[in-house]
C-alpha positions in Angstrom: -10.7 -12.0 -1.3 -7.5 -10.5 0.0 -5.7 -7.9 -1.9 -2.3 -8.5 -3.6 0.2 -6.4 -1.8 3.1 -6.0 -4.2 1.3 -4.6 -7.3 -0.7 -2.0 -5.3 2.4 -0.9 -3.3 4.5 -0.6 -6.5 1.9 1.5 -8.2 1.6 3.8 -5.2 5.4 4.0 -4.9 5.9 4.9 -8.6 3.1 7.5 -8.4 4.8 9.1 -5.4 8.2 9.0 -7.1 7.0 11.0 -10.0 4.9 13.3 -7.9 7.8 14.1 -5.5 10.3 14.5 -8.3 8.0 17.0 -10.1 7.3 19.0 -7.0 11.0 19.1 -6.2 11.8 20.2 -9.8 9.1 22.9 -9.7 10.7 24.2 -6.5 14.0 24.7 -8.3 16.1 22.0 -6.7 19.0 20.3 -8.5 18.1 17.1 -10.3 20.2 14.9 -8.0 18.4 16.3 -5.0 15.0 15.7 -6.7 16.0 12.1 -7.4 17.2 11.4 -3.9 14.0 12.8 -2.4 11.8 11.0 -4.8 13.6 7.7 -4.2 13.3 8.1 -0.4 9.6 9.1 -0.7 8.9 6.2 -3.0 10.5 3.7 -0.6 8.5 5.2 2.3 5.3 5.1 0.3 6.0 1.4 -0.7 6.5 0.4 3.0 3.5 2.3 4.2 1.2 1.0 1.5 2.4 -2.6 2.1 1.7 -2.3 5.8 -1.7 -0.8 5.2 -2.7 -3.5 2.8 -1.5 -6.2 5.2 -3.7 -4.6 7.9 -6.7 -4.5 5.5 -6.1 -8.1 4.5 -6.0 -9.2 8.1 -9.3 -7.6 8.8 -10.9 -9.1 5.6 -9.6 -12.6 6.4 -10.8 -12.3 10.0 -14.3 -11.3 8.8 -14.3 -14.2 6.3 -13.3 -16.7 8.9 -16.0 -15.4 11.4 -18.6 -15.5 8.6 -17.7 -19.1 7.7 -17.8 -20.2 11.4 -21.2 -18.5 11.8 -22.5 -20.4 8.8 -21.2 -23.7 10.0 -22.8 -23.1 13.5 -26.1 -22.4 11.9 -25.9 -25.5 9.7 -25.1 -27.7 12.7 -28.2 -26.6 14.7 
């Protein structure tokens, strides 16, 4: 069963947003700088996660199709 892309990517992006903002805040940066860095990091994390999940889904779907074709070939023999 393929994974749903959006919920997983949003969860990773939100986690990265808060992690980056806390790390920036601990390092003594101004709040505006923390926010900008966290937003950019969250956007990058969202895109990277979405692409990774699409790749995993493509691999899973390919494996399911090959498995189904193999079962049909065995039934036709």
